[in-house]
N, C-alpha and C positions, 0 to 999 in steps of 0.2 A: 592500597592500590588506587591508581588514578585513571580516569577515563581518557583515552587517546582516540582521536578521530582523524581519518585521512582527509586532508584539506586539498581539494582540487586546485585551489589557487596557488598553493606552495608545493604541491605534489609530494607531500610528506605527512606522516602522522604527527599530530600536535596534541599536547595536553589541553583538554577542554577547560576553558576559563570563561564563565558567563559574564556578561556585561554587568548584570545585577546579581548579587549573591542569592542563590536559591531560586532563581527565575530564569527560564529559557524562552526566548522569543524566536519562533521558528516558522518559516514560510516554505510551503511545498507547492510547486506548480501542479495544478489540477488539470482535468481533461477539457478538451473542446467538445461540447455536448451536442454533436450532430448525429451520433449513433451510439449503440451499446459499446461499453468499454471492452477491449480485448485483454488477453492475458498479459500483454506488455504494459498496459495501463495499470493492471492490478498489482504488478510488482512494486512500483513506488508507493502505492497506497498501503500495501501490507508492510513493506520495509520501514517506511518512515512512521507508520503507526506504531510499529514495534520499537523504534527509536524513542518515540514519544513515551510509550509505556515504560521503557527502561528508565528514562529520566524521572518519571513520576515514581517509579519503584525506589529510586535513589533519593526521593524526597523533594525533587524540584517541582515548582509550579510551572506548567508549560502553557504558553499562549500559542496555540497552533492554528495557523491560518492556511487554508488551501482554497484556491479560487476555482470558479467555473468560467471558462471562456464561452460566453453565450452569444457572441456576434463575431463572425469572421467569414472568410471566403467560403469555407466548407459548409457553414450553416446557410449562407445565402444560396449556394448551389443546391443544397438539399431542399431549401424552400421552393426554388424554381422547379425542381424535379417533381416534388410532391404536391405543389400547389397549396402549401400550408405556410402561414406566417412564421418568420424566424422565432419569435417568442414562444409560439406553441411547440415547435420542434424542440427548442431548448428545454422547455418545461418537461416535456415527455422524457427526455434523456437524462435530465437531472434527477428526476424521480427514479428512473431505471438505475442510474449510478448509485444512488443511495441504497436502493434495494440490494444491488449486487454486492456492494462493499459491506453493507450490514451483514449479509450472509457470510462474508469472509471475516466477520468480527472486527472490522475496522471502525474505530470510534469516530463519531462525528467531530469535525473540527470545531475549535472554539468559535471560529467564524468561517463561513463559506461565502465569500463575496462574489458577486457576479459583475462582469464588465458593464452590463447595461445599468446596473444600480450604482456604479461608481463614476458615471459620466461627468458630473461636475468636477470631481477631483482629477480625473484624467485630463480634461480640458484645461484646468488651472495649472496642472503640472507642465503641459505642453507650452502654455502661455508664458510661464516663467523661463522655460528653456529658450523660447524665441526672444524674450526680452534680454536674456543674458548673452545672446549671440550664438548659442549652441544649436539653434534650429532656425529654419527659415521656411517661409511660405512660397509655394510655386504652383500657380494654376489651381488653387484650392486644396492642394496637398501640402502637408508640412513634413519636412525631412530633418533628420538629425545630422549635424556636421561631424561626421565620424573622426576626421583628422584633428578636430579641436580638442578631442579627449586624448591626451598624449599617451595614456596607458592602455589604449585599445588593443585587445589581443592578449592581455595578461592572464585571463582565466583559461583560455584555450591554448595559451602558449604559442601564439602565432604572431609573426611580425606583420606590420602594416603593409610592407612591400609584398610579402607572400599573399596576403589577402587581396591586394590590388590586382594581381595577375589573374585571379578568378572572378573578379567583379565585372558586372556589365549593367548597362541601363536598358531596362525593358521598354517595349513599345508603349507609348502613352505616358512614360515617366519623364519628368523634367527636373533632373538633379544637377547640382553643381559638381558632384563627384560620384562615380559609380559606387563607392563605398558607403555613401549616405543611405540611411534606411528610413522608412516611413513611420511617422508618429501619428499622422492624421491622413485619412484618404477621402478625397472628394467623392460625394455620392454619385453613382451612376443611375440612370433612369430605372425606376422601379425598385431600387434597393432601400433597405431600412436605413434611417439616417437621423442625425441629431443636429441641432443648430450649434454653430461655433463662431468665433471671431473670424474664421477663414472660410466661412460658408458651410452649407450642410454637408455632412459626411459621417464618418465613423472612425474609431481609433485603430491604429495599427496594433499588432499582436503584443509587441514587447512592452509598450507603454503602460498597459493595464496593470501588469505586475508591479512595476515601479510605483505607480500611484497607490495600489492596494497595500504594499509594504509600508509606504509612508503613512497612509491613513490608519492602519490597524496595528502597526508594530513600531513605527518610528523611523528616523533617518538611518540608523544603523541597527542591525539585528544580529543575533547570535548565529543562527543557521539558516541558510537558504539551500533548498534541496530539490531534486528532481531526477529524471532519467538522464543518462549520459548523453543522449541525443540532443538534450537541451543546452549543453555546455556552450555550443556555438550554433547559430548566432544568438539564440534567445537570451541566455544568461549573460553572455558577453555584452549584449546591447542593453540589458537592464543595468549592468554596472556602469556603462557609459552614461546613460541617462541620469541615474540616481546620484552618482558621484560627481558628475558635472554640476548638478544643481545644489547638492548639499556640501560638497568639498570635504567629504569624509567617507570612510569605507561603508559600502552598502551592507556587507555581511562579513563577519569574522571567519566563518567556516562555510565552505561550499561542499556539499555532499551529493554524489551522483551514483545511482545504482546502474549495474551493467545491463546489457541487452538480454532478452529472451530469444532463443532460437527454437525453431520447430523442426525436430528430427535433423538437427545440425544444419539447418538452413535459416537464413534471415527471414523473419516473419514479414510478409509483403502481400499486398492486395494483388499485385501482378502475378505472383506465384500461386495465389489462392490458398495460402495456408494460415490465414488470420483466424484465430480461435477466440470467439466471444465468451466472456465470463458468463453472460446470460444463458448461453447454451451449455457451458461446461458444468455449471452447478446443478444442472438437471441430471447429469450423468454421474457426478462424483460429489461426495460429501464436501461442502465448502471448507470445512476444517482441514480436510486432507489437502486441498489446494493451497491453503495458507501454510500448512506444515511443509509441503513440497517446496514452496517459494523460499522458506526460511532454512532449508537444508543446505543452501549455498550462501556463503558470505556475500553481502549485498553488492559489493563492487565488482564481483566476478560475473562473467556471462553464465547463464543457466540454460541447459538444453531441456526442452519439453517434448515428451512423447507419451503415448498411452501406456507403453510398457513401463516407463519410469514412474508414471503416476500410479499404475497398478502396484508397483513396489512400495510406493508411499502409502497406499491403502493398507498394505500388510504391516508396514512398520508402525504407522500411527495406530493401527488396531492393537498392536502389542502394548503400546503405552496405555491405551484405553482399558484393555483387559486387566492389566496390572492395577490400574487405578480402581476399577470396579471391584476386583477381588479384595483389595485392601479395605475398601468401603464396606463390602459385604461381610468380611471377616470381623470387622470392628462392630458393625451394625448399631453403633451409638457414638455420640461425640465424646472425645477425650479432651479434658481441659488442658490448657496450654502448659500448666505447671507439671503435667504428667508426661510431657513430650521428652524424648531423648534428644536433647539439643545437640549432643555430639554428632549424632547421625545427620541432623538437619544441616549443621555447619560443614560437614564432610562434603556435601554437594553444593551448598550455597556458595562457598568460597571459589571453587573452580568455575562455577556458572558465572559468577560476577567477574572473575578474571577474564573469561572468554568475552563477555559483553563489553568489558572495559577496553578490550583490544579491538577498537573500531567496530563494535557491535557484531562480533563474530557469532552469528546465530548457529552456524554449522557446528562449532565446538560446544556451544551452549546446549544444543540438542543432544550431542554426544553425552553430556553430563546427565541429561534426563534418562537416557538409555542405561547408563551405568547405575543410576539409582533404581531403575525398574528391574534390572538384572538382580541386584542385591535384595530388592524387596521380594522378588519371586523366591529367592533362596530362603528368606525369612518366613515366607508364607508356607513353605513346605514343612517347616518345623512346628509341631503342635505346641511347643513350649515357648515359642517366641513371645516376649513380653508385649503387652498392648502398647507400652510406651514406645517401643521400637516400631511397631506397625503404624502407629499414629504419626511417628516422625517421617516414615517413608511416604505416607499419604500427604503430609504437609509439604514435603519436598516436591512431589509431583504436582500438587495443586498450585502451590505458590510459584514455582519456576515456570510451569507451563502457562500460567496466567500472565507472567511478565511477557511472554512471547505471543500472548493473545490467543492461545490454543485452549479449547474446551475439551477436557477429557471425560467429562460426565455428560451423558445424554439424558434427556427427560425419559427416554425409553428405558433407561437403566432401572427406573423405579418399578418396572413391572414385577409383580410378586410371584414367588414360586408357585403359589396355589393357582394363580391365573395361567401360568404356563402349563401346569398339569391339566387344567380344565380344557385349554385349547388343544392339547395333545390328544385328550380323550375324544374331543369332537372330531379331530382329524382321523382318528382310528375308526370312529363310527362312519365317517364319510367314505373311507377306503373300503370298509366292509360292504357298504351299500353301493360301491362302484361309482361314487360321486367324486371322481378324481379331480375335477376342477375345483371343488370345494376344498378337498384335501390339500391341493397345491397352493391355494390361496392362503390357507392357514399357515402352511410352512413358510410362505413368503412373508406373511405378517410377522411371524416369530423371528425370521431372519433379519427383517428390517429393524427389529427391536434388539438385535444382538444375541438372539437365541438360536443356536445351531442344533439341528436334529440329526440323529444317526439311527437308521433302521438296522437292527441286529436280530439274529435268530432268537435272542432272549427278550426282544421287545425294543421299544424306542428309548434311546438315551438322549439326553440333552445337556448342553453346556452353554455358558455365556462366553462370548468371544466374537472374533471376526475371522472370516475365511481368509 
């Protein structure tokens, strides 16, 4: 089985062939850190983290770079509104990004470069483009001559004539052509700025990624990825800048994840339906959010609603319960030579087949549920060999791990004796009409995955999820 990925550049699935055997150089566009990230930002973070994990599962060494845009118009506007310096705002939301994505079990990038820390490389990159005639200075701004790059539009599959019809020159701009885009912006009074050969200013958005790719990964990389909204103009402009300077492909494969809709509507500030991850993880288990994102193949749009996320809570809970029941039934480690490898391979093969088909996590998750169903049947039989149960546990642990899903909670380690003690305390509280105490104990147990049922014969309990 070979890995095939859908390349936005060619609009078809292609066999993945790395530039260097056993090594993947991958760049994923990160957030502009002027606010907490929303669920739309979370999707590429989760999706391409999963892509990275799968490459590593297949034995590749992955150099994974994802940037922080820590200076741009939105940061400057936020600075003016709040009366706080741009670097302070950026630092606050970089910290928040790391906390939110860590909760979603997104691994830290090999490097998380910041625009403000890459300024010498950005200025040098622009300088080379100016020297080569691909860019020009005008009133302290520097623009890229879009028409000089003959393949402009090849990623978004648009002709230069079509693009020209929608292009215009904004007030204050002094371009040779409406299609030209800014590499460097002259500083306005009171704005954050850096010295450059063209006067004080700051970089345009697109140039930072070209400079970072060159600095950390080289002139040509294996994969460049991000949300589909970045295809044009951001990634199109990156290609123009980088390939004009280096005269070779910027990336062999371009991967883009689909949009997230909220109740079948486009997420938008004007509609008021933007959902921040910072708020969402207070309401839902972050692992459920990650699971939900992966239930749809990454290139397809995904619809978000509380009802769908509640369904995901139930579905993910079933996987966790099966994993726990297997662990509890075995209650000790089984050596690898005692595993029923036939069972392991029964699920590993279709899982790999799904992931090799352009990282189809939806089908990969279906394999997890198939294994959980068969594991539950095996658990119902008292004579099922330990080698079989251990194999099912390995399948769930290994394959969920590839997807970055944690099926084991620290709370799962609560002992039966501790549960019984808490139940007795709850019963005493109820007898004494201390209902708030009783409810608190019930909630404590529920948070640990212990469900109580009050019956005429007494309290029954089980491990699981509602």
